[in-house]
C-alpha positions as CSV (number, residue, x, y, z in Angstrom):
1,M,-13.7,234.7,237.4
2,A,-15.2,234.8,234.0
3,S,-12.8,233.7,231.2
4,L,-11.9,236.3,228.6
5,P,-13.2,235.8,225.1
6,R,-10.9,234.3,222.4
7,P,-9.5,237.1,220.1
8,L,-11.1,237.2,216.7
9,P,-9.4,237.8,213.3
10,G,-8.4,241.4,212.8
11,M,-8.0,241.9,216.6
12,L,-6.2,245.2,217.3
13,L,-3.8,245.8,220.1
14,P,-1.7,248.8,221.4
15,R,1.9,248.0,221.9
16,S,1.9,249.3,225.4
17,M,-1.1,247.2,226.6
18,S,-1.2,243.6,227.5
19,K,-3.5,241.3,225.6
20,R,-5.9,240.6,228.5
21,R,-6.3,244.3,229.3
22,A,-6.9,245.2,225.7
23,I,-9.6,242.5,225.3
24,A,-11.3,243.7,228.5
25,A,-11.1,247.4,227.3
26,I,-12.6,246.6,223.9
27,N,-15.4,244.5,225.5
28,A,-16.2,247.4,227.8
29,T,-16.0,250.4,225.4
30,G,-16.2,249.1,221.9
31,Q,-13.5,249.2,219.3
32,A,-14.3,252.7,218.0
33,A,-14.0,254.2,221.5
34,F,-10.9,252.1,222.1
35,L,-9.2,253.5,219.0
36,A,-10.2,257.1,219.9
37,R,-8.7,256.7,223.3
38,Y,-5.4,255.0,222.5
39,G,-4.7,256.5,219.1
40,R,-4.2,254.7,215.7
41,H,-0.5,255.5,215.7
42,N,0.1,252.8,218.4
43,I,-2.0,250.0,216.9
44,I,-0.6,246.8,215.6
45,L,-2.1,243.5,214.3
46,M,-2.3,240.6,216.8
47,P,-0.1,237.7,215.5
48,A,-2.1,235.4,213.2
49,R,-1.4,232.3,215.3
50,E,-3.3,233.9,218.2
51,A,-6.4,234.6,216.1
52,S,-9.4,232.4,215.9
53,S,-9.6,229.6,213.5
54,T,-12.4,231.5,211.8
55,S,-9.7,233.6,210.1
56,R,-9.8,231.0,207.3
57,S,-13.5,231.8,206.8
58,S,-14.8,234.2,204.2
59,T,-17.0,235.9,206.9
60,P,-16.1,239.6,207.3
61,T,-14.2,240.5,210.4
62,R,-16.3,241.9,213.2
63,S,-15.4,243.7,216.4
64,L,-15.7,241.8,219.7
65,H,-19.0,243.4,220.7
66,S,-20.8,243.0,217.4
67,S,-23.4,240.3,216.8
68,P,-23.3,237.6,214.1
69,T,-26.2,239.3,212.3
70,Q,-25.7,243.0,213.1
71,S,-22.6,244.9,212.3
72,S,-21.3,247.5,214.7
73,P,-20.0,251.0,213.9
74,S,-16.5,249.8,214.7
75,S,-16.6,247.2,212.0
76,N,-16.3,250.0,209.4
77,F,-12.7,250.3,210.4
78,T,-10.5,248.4,207.9
79,L,-6.9,247.3,208.5
80,S,-5.6,249.7,205.9
81,E,-7.4,252.6,207.7
82,V,-6.1,251.6,211.1
83,L,-2.5,250.8,210.4
84,P,-0.1,253.6,209.7
85,N,2.0,253.3,206.5
86,H,5.2,252.0,208.2
87,Q,3.2,249.3,209.9
88,R,1.2,248.3,206.8
89,N,4.4,247.4,205.0
90,R,5.3,244.9,207.8
91,R,2.2,242.8,207.2
92,Q,2.6,239.5,205.5
93,P,1.3,239.8,201.9
94,Q,-1.9,237.8,201.5
95,D,-3.1,235.8,198.6
96,A,-6.1,237.7,197.1
97,E,-8.3,234.6,196.8
98,M,-7.2,232.2,199.5
99,G,-6.2,234.7,202.2
100,S,-3.1,232.7,203.0
101,P,0.5,234.0,203.2
102,K,2.4,234.0,200.0
103,P,5.5,231.8,199.8
104,A,8.8,233.2,201.0
105,P,10.9,234.3,198.0
106,L,13.8,231.9,199.0
107,S,11.4,228.9,199.1
108,V,11.9,228.4,195.3
109,L,15.6,227.3,196.0
110,P,16.5,223.7,196.6
111,L,17.5,223.0,200.2
112,L,21.1,222.1,199.2
113,T,21.5,225.4,197.5
114,V,20.2,227.3,200.6
115,L,22.5,225.3,202.9
116,R,25.5,225.9,200.7
117,S,24.7,229.6,200.4
118,W,24.4,229.8,204.2
119,M,27.9,228.2,204.6
120,T,29.5,230.5,202.0
121,A,28.0,233.6,203.5
122,T,29.0,232.6,207.0
123,I,32.6,232.2,205.9
124,S,32.6,235.4,203.9
125,S,31.2,237.4,206.8
126,S,33.5,236.0,209.5
127,P,36.6,238.0,210.4
128,F,38.2,234.8,211.6
129,L,37.3,232.4,208.7
130,L,37.6,234.7,205.7
131,P,41.3,235.7,205.8
132,P,42.7,232.1,205.8
133,S,40.1,231.2,203.2
134,L,41.3,234.0,200.9
135,A,44.9,233.0,201.4
136,I,44.2,229.4,200.4
137,M,42.1,230.4,197.4
138,S,44.7,232.9,196.2
139,M,47.4,230.2,196.4
140,L,45.2,227.7,194.4
141,A,44.4,230.4,191.8
142,H,48.0,231.3,191.1
143,T,49.9,228.1,191.7
144,S,52.1,226.3,189.3
145,N,52.4,223.2,191.5
146,P,50.3,220.3,190.1
147,V,49.5,219.1,193.6
148,L,47.6,222.4,194.2
149,N,46.0,222.5,190.8
150,P,42.4,221.2,191.1
151,D,42.5,220.0,187.5
152,S,45.4,217.6,188.3
153,N,44.5,216.7,191.9
154,P,41.3,214.7,192.0
155,L,40.9,214.9,195.7
156,L,41.2,218.7,195.7
157,R,38.9,218.9,192.7
158,A,36.2,216.8,194.4
159,L,36.3,219.0,197.5
160,L,36.0,222.3,195.6
161,K,33.6,221.0,193.0
162,E,30.9,220.2,195.6
163,T,31.3,223.4,197.6
164,F,32.5,226.7,196.2
165,Y,32.5,225.6,192.6
166,A,28.9,224.4,192.8
167,Q,27.9,227.6,194.5
168,F,29.1,230.0,191.8
169,C,29.7,228.0,188.6
170,A,27.5,226.2,186.0
171,G,29.5,223.1,185.3
172,E,32.6,221.6,183.6
173,Q,30.8,219.9,180.6
174,P,28.0,221.1,178.3
175,A,25.5,218.6,179.6
176,E,26.2,219.8,183.2
177,V,25.9,223.4,182.1
178,A,22.6,222.8,180.4
179,R,21.1,221.2,183.5
180,T,22.2,224.1,185.6
181,I,20.6,226.6,183.2
182,K,17.4,224.6,183.0
183,G,17.2,224.5,186.8
184,L,17.5,228.3,187.1
185,K,14.8,228.8,184.5
186,D,12.5,226.3,186.1
187,V,12.8,228.3,189.4
188,G,11.5,231.4,187.6
189,F,14.5,233.3,186.3
190,E,14.1,234.9,182.9
191,G,17.5,233.5,181.8
192,V,21.2,233.4,182.5
193,I,24.3,235.4,181.8
194,L,26.9,232.7,181.0
195,G,30.6,233.2,180.8
196,Y,33.6,231.0,179.9
197,A,35.9,231.0,182.9
198,R,39.3,231.1,181.3
199,E,41.2,234.4,181.8
200,V,44.6,235.9,182.2
201,V,45.3,238.4,184.9
202,A,47.4,241.2,183.5
203,P,50.9,240.9,185.1
204,H,52.6,244.2,186.0
205,S,55.8,243.1,184.2
206,H,54.1,243.7,180.9
207,E,53.5,247.4,181.5
208,A,55.5,249.7,179.3
209,A,57.9,252.1,180.9
210,P,56.7,255.7,181.1
211,G,57.6,257.6,177.9
212,S,58.7,254.5,176.1
213,V,57.4,253.7,172.6
214,S,55.7,250.3,172.3
215,K,56.0,248.3,169.2
216,E,52.8,247.1,167.5
217,P,52.1,243.6,168.8
218,Q,52.9,240.9,166.4
219,E,51.1,237.5,166.3
220,T,53.1,234.3,166.9
221,A,52.0,230.7,166.5
222,V,51.5,230.6,170.3
223,D,49.3,233.7,170.2
224,V,47.1,232.2,167.4
225,E,46.7,229.0,169.5
226,E,45.6,231.0,172.6
227,I,43.2,233.0,170.5
228,D,41.7,229.9,168.9
229,S,41.3,228.2,172.3
230,W,39.5,231.2,173.7
231,A,37.3,231.6,170.6
232,Q,36.2,228.0,170.7
233,G,35.3,228.2,174.4
234,T,33.3,231.4,173.8
235,L,31.6,230.0,170.7
236,M,30.6,227.0,172.7
237,T,29.2,229.3,175.4
238,V,27.0,231.0,172.9
239,L,25.8,227.6,171.7
240,L,25.0,226.7,175.3
241,A,23.0,229.9,175.9
242,G,19.4,230.1,174.7
243,R,17.5,232.9,172.9
244,G,17.2,235.8,175.3
245,D,20.2,234.8,177.3
246,Y,23.5,236.7,177.6
247,V,27.0,235.6,177.2
248,A,29.8,237.4,179.0
249,L,33.3,237.4,177.6
250,K,36.7,238.6,178.7
251,F,39.2,239.7,176.1
252,T,42.0,238.9,178.4
253,G,41.1,235.2,178.1
254,A,42.4,235.4,174.5
255,G,46.0,235.4,175.8
256,V,49.1,237.5,176.1
257,L,48.7,239.2,172.7
258,A,45.3,240.4,173.6
259,L,46.7,241.9,176.8
260,Q,49.4,243.7,174.9
261,C,47.0,245.1,172.4
262,L,44.6,246.3,175.1
263,R,47.4,247.9,177.2
264,Q,48.7,249.9,174.1
265,G,45.2,250.9,172.9
266,A,45.9,249.0,169.7
267,D,43.4,247.4,167.4
268,P,42.9,243.6,167.9
269,S,45.2,241.5,165.9
270,A,43.9,240.0,162.6
271,N,43.1,236.6,164.1
272,L,41.6,238.1,167.3
273,K,39.4,240.4,165.3
274,Q,38.2,237.6,163.2
275,A,37.4,235.5,166.3
276,I,35.4,238.3,167.9
277,D,33.5,238.8,164.6
278,S,32.6,235.1,164.5
279,I,31.4,235.2,168.1
280,C,29.2,238.3,167.3
281,V,27.7,236.8,164.2
282,L,26.8,233.5,166.0
283,A,25.3,235.4,168.9
284,Q,23.2,237.6,166.6
285,S,21.9,234.6,164.7
286,R,20.8,232.8,167.9
287,G,19.2,235.8,169.6
288,V,22.0,235.8,172.3
289,R,23.5,239.1,173.6
290,L,27.2,239.6,174.4
291,L,28.4,241.4,177.5
292,F,32.0,242.6,177.1
293,D,33.2,242.5,180.7
294,A,35.2,245.3,182.4
295,E,38.6,244.3,183.6
296,Q,41.5,245.9,185.3
297,A,42.2,249.6,184.8
298,A,45.4,248.9,182.9
299,V,43.4,247.5,180.0
300,Q,40.0,249.1,180.4
301,G,40.7,251.9,177.9
302,G,41.4,249.4,175.2
303,I,38.3,247.4,176.1
304,D,36.1,250.5,175.8
305,K,37.6,251.2,172.3
306,W,36.9,247.7,171.1
307,T,33.5,247.6,172.6
308,L,32.3,250.8,170.8
309,E,33.7,249.5,167.5
310,F,31.7,246.3,167.7
311,M,28.6,248.0,169.0
312,E,28.6,250.3,165.9
313,R,28.9,247.2,163.7
314,Y,26.3,244.9,165.3
315,N,23.9,247.2,167.3
316,Q,22.3,249.1,164.3
317,T,18.8,247.7,164.9
318,Q,18.9,245.4,167.9
319,P,21.4,245.3,170.8
320,V,23.9,242.5,170.5
321,V,27.0,243.9,172.2
322,Y,27.0,245.5,175.6
323,G,29.8,247.4,177.4
324,T,30.4,247.2,181.1
325,Y,30.6,250.4,183.2
326,Q,31.9,250.3,186.8
327,A,30.2,253.0,188.9
328,Y,33.0,252.8,191.5
329,L,35.3,254.6,189.1
330,K,35.2,258.3,189.3
331,S,35.5,258.5,185.5
332,A,32.4,256.3,184.9
333,P,29.9,259.1,184.3
334,E,32.2,260.9,181.8
335,T,33.1,257.7,180.0
336,L,29.4,256.6,179.7
337,S,28.4,260.1,178.6
338,R,31.0,260.1,175.8
339,H,29.7,256.7,174.6
340,L,26.1,257.8,174.7
341,R,27.0,260.8,172.6
342,E,28.8,258.5,170.2
343,A,25.8,256.2,169.9
344,N,23.6,259.2,169.2
345,R,25.9,260.6,166.5
346,K,26.3,257.2,164.7
347,S,22.7,255.9,165.4
348,F,23.3,252.6,167.1
349,V,21.9,251.1,170.3
350,L,24.2,251.5,173.3
351,G,24.3,248.3,175.3
352,V,25.0,249.1,179.0
353,K,25.8,246.7,181.8
354,L,26.0,248.8,184.9
355,V,28.0,247.4,187.9
356,R,29.6,248.8,191.0
357,G,33.0,247.2,190.3
358,A,34.9,244.1,191.0
359,Y,38.6,245.0,190.9
360,L,39.1,246.8,194.2
361,G,42.1,244.6,195.0
362,S,44.0,245.6,191.8
363,D,42.7,248.9,190.5
364,P,44.6,252.0,191.7
365,R,42.9,253.5,194.7
366,Q,42.9,257.0,193.4
367,L,40.7,256.0,190.5
368,I,37.9,254.8,192.8
369,H,35.4,256.8,194.8
370,D,36.5,257.7,198.3
371,T,33.5,256.1,200.0
372,K,30.9,253.4,199.4
373,E,28.2,256.1,199.7
374,D,29.8,258.0,196.7
375,T,29.7,254.8,194.7
376,D,26.1,254.1,195.6
377,R,25.1,257.6,194.6
378,A,27.0,257.3,191.3
379,F,25.4,253.9,190.5
380,D,21.8,255.0,191.4
381,G,22.2,258.3,189.5
382,I,23.5,256.7,186.3
383,A,20.8,254.1,186.5
384,E,18.1,256.7,186.9
385,S,19.4,258.8,184.0
386,L,19.5,255.7,181.7
387,L,16.1,254.4,182.7
388,K,14.4,257.8,182.3
389,K,16.5,258.6,179.2
390,D,17.1,262.0,180.7
391,W,20.4,263.9,180.7
392,E,19.4,265.9,183.7
393,A,18.3,263.1,185.9
394,G,21.8,262.0,187.0
395,P,25.5,262.6,186.6
396,L,25.5,262.0,182.8
397,K,26.2,265.0,180.6
398,G,24.8,265.5,177.1
399,E,22.6,267.6,174.9
400,G,19.8,266.9,172.5
401,G,17.9,263.6,172.2
402,F,18.9,260.6,174.3
403,P,20.0,257.6,172.3
404,E,18.4,254.1,172.3
405,V,19.7,252.2,175.3
406,A,19.5,248.5,176.3
407,M,20.5,248.0,179.9
408,V,21.5,245.3,182.4
409,V,21.3,246.5,186.0
410,A,23.8,244.2,187.6
411,T,23.9,244.7,191.4
412,H,23.5,242.9,194.7
413,N,22.3,246.0,196.4
414,R,18.6,245.6,197.2
415,D,18.0,249.4,197.6
416,S,19.4,250.0,194.1
417,V,17.2,247.2,192.6
418,I,14.1,248.6,194.3
419,K,14.8,252.1,193.0
420,A,15.6,250.9,189.4
421,K,12.5,248.7,189.4
422,R,10.3,251.5,190.5
423,I,11.6,253.9,187.8
424,L,11.2,251.1,185.2
425,Q,7.6,250.6,186.1
426,Q,6.7,254.3,186.5
427,E,8.6,255.9,183.5
428,Q,8.0,253.3,180.8
429,K,10.8,254.8,178.7
430,T,13.4,252.1,178.7
431,S,11.8,248.6,178.4
432,D,14.9,246.7,177.4
433,V,16.1,246.2,180.9
434,A,17.4,243.1,182.8
435,F,18.3,242.7,186.5
436,A,21.2,240.5,187.2
437,Q,23.0,239.0,190.2
438,L,25.9,236.6,190.4
439,Q,25.0,232.9,190.9
440,G,25.5,232.0,194.6
441,M,25.3,235.6,195.8
442,A,22.4,237.9,196.8
443,D,19.9,235.1,196.2
444,E,17.5,236.9,198.5
445,V,17.4,239.8,196.1
446,S,17.2,237.6,193.0
447,C,14.4,235.5,194.4
448,E,12.4,238.6,195.4
449,L,12.4,239.7,191.8
450,V,11.3,236.3,190.7
451,A,8.5,236.3,193.3
452,S,7.3,239.8,192.3
453,N,7.1,238.6,188.7
454,R,5.0,235.6,189.7
455,Q,2.6,237.9,191.6
456,G,2.1,239.6,188.2
457,T,2.2,243.2,187.0
458,T,-0.3,245.4,185.5
459,E,-0.5,245.8,181.7
460,K,1.2,249.2,182.0
461,Q,4.1,247.9,184.1
462,E,7.3,246.4,182.8
463,K,8.3,243.0,184.1
464,A,11.5,243.1,186.2
465,K,13.4,240.4,184.3
466,A,15.8,238.5,186.6
467,Y,19.0,236.8,185.4
468,K,21.8,234.9,187.1
469,Y,25.4,235.4,186.1
470,L,27.6,232.2,186.2
471,V,30.6,230.8,184.5
472,W,31.5,227.4,183.2
473,G,34.9,225.7,182.8
474,S,37.1,223.3,184.6
475,T,37.5,223.7,188.4
476,G,41.1,225.0,187.8
477,E,40.0,227.4,185.1
478,C,37.3,228.9,187.5
479,M,39.7,229.5,190.4
480,K,40.5,233.1,189.5
481,Y,36.8,233.8,189.1
482,L,36.1,232.3,192.5
483,L,38.9,234.3,194.1
484,R,37.3,237.5,192.8
485,R,34.0,236.5,194.2
486,A,35.7,235.9,197.6
487,Y,37.3,239.4,197.5
488,E,34.0,240.9,196.5
489,N,32.3,239.3,199.5
490,R,35.1,240.6,201.8
491,D,34.6,244.2,200.5
492,A,30.8,244.0,201.0
493,V,30.6,242.6,204.5
494,Q,27.2,244.3,205.3
495,R,25.5,242.7,202.3
496,T,27.2,239.3,203.0
497,V,25.9,239.4,206.6
498,G,22.4,240.1,205.2
499,S,22.7,237.1,202.9
500,R,23.8,234.9,205.8
501,D,20.9,236.0,207.9
502,A,18.4,235.5,205.1
503,M,19.6,231.9,204.4
504,R,19.6,231.1,208.1
505,A,16.0,232.4,208.4
506,E,15.0,230.4,205.4
507,V,16.5,227.2,206.9
508,M,14.6,227.9,210.2
509,R,11.4,228.6,208.3
510,R,11.7,225.2,206.5
511,L,12.4,223.4,209.8
512,K,9.3,225.0,211.4
513,S,7.2,224.1,208.4
514,L,8.5,220.5,208.6
515,F,7.1,220.3,212.1
516,G,4.0,222.2,211.4
517,F,5.0,225.5,213.2
518,A,5.2,227.7,210.1
């Protein structure tokens, strides 16, 4: 029995037909007749490993029955003509010059980072491992026992430092932070969003009773010491950041007095206002931008008030101060609309960091959208309206001209990133846009942005600038931040499972490559 010919590059195969039958049919009838009989909707590419070694040649692909010197009618079929749209998208992107597959996006990450991410995502997506992990981290974050404090227990510190701390945080000392930032920029990230980890979680015991009249908070020596400590840490963070980077700051890190002022909607105390001004002036002089973080609902009204005041002062020509807007809050569109109108009226640039929200465990449930789908729609609608600078494009409400906006699209949701990136590159109306994900989370989304920038964009397309958000501070200072990341992973199981699978696939790809199978 005569042996069947070896498949050539570009070989086409119906899903319902075996390889041997397809080859025989093509040899007998020609590729054009074969396509006419079986229909293009059912055609797929034969896997590359089964193609002839001539696929690395620059010779044009020929059908099986064509000769080396004479092209056949069927050779006029191109892959883009034969493959339906949904199948074209599945093909491995090819390098235009070499014809070889482009590197996987996660290939830019060090192996240790990939393995640590795989471990973290595995724990976060496991219904058996996550609950005890959360209980342990909550205990460590809120303990007053020195044995359970990583900053006073060297063994505990060493364990956390090489695992969860290393996954999400930049370092404990400036030199360590600088190495982490350099490593991220070397990978291809545009820059970082750096935060100082120290914070105070608002205790319910400080809430004023309904109908009671609160006294204006008064500064004490302890308050001044707390403010100075927070200010020094934040100023150091600005110094650690480079031009074009962002620094995230939490007002609650300034101590109990800051909490009281925010709860009551009061202005910052004299020393706190002076500290914030000094931070803004230093950031402005270094080309660093400030993201005023959203916090718990009990203090968010005060944060919004302070944010607008400092925006008006420092955002007259260039954005220095950004507010954070949580799309999971039902009030987010109205709050942002009000701030946009204020920016329009007073002629300053509104800095917007758009997030879904990170306080599900503490914010009152009635303030939050009923379903994840509602939150997704709110996020995507707000992003579209801001990127298009169009009141009618989303849930924002306003009249007249749209103010100048600088935006950070901070999300781990790949669909939201793709939508925002598409609008950015099509509309060309809001160029001051960054995409950000937390360090140690959604690396598959971040690295895809980095890879797309390396592939290049047209002159008319905006580059999708990718940033990583991370904090620095001692291991003990970072525990509350790490606890929030753990809760966030719990509340986004589907995304966490996707990250786990992506990291596992990357490890398998590297193993196959090591043994020559990739």
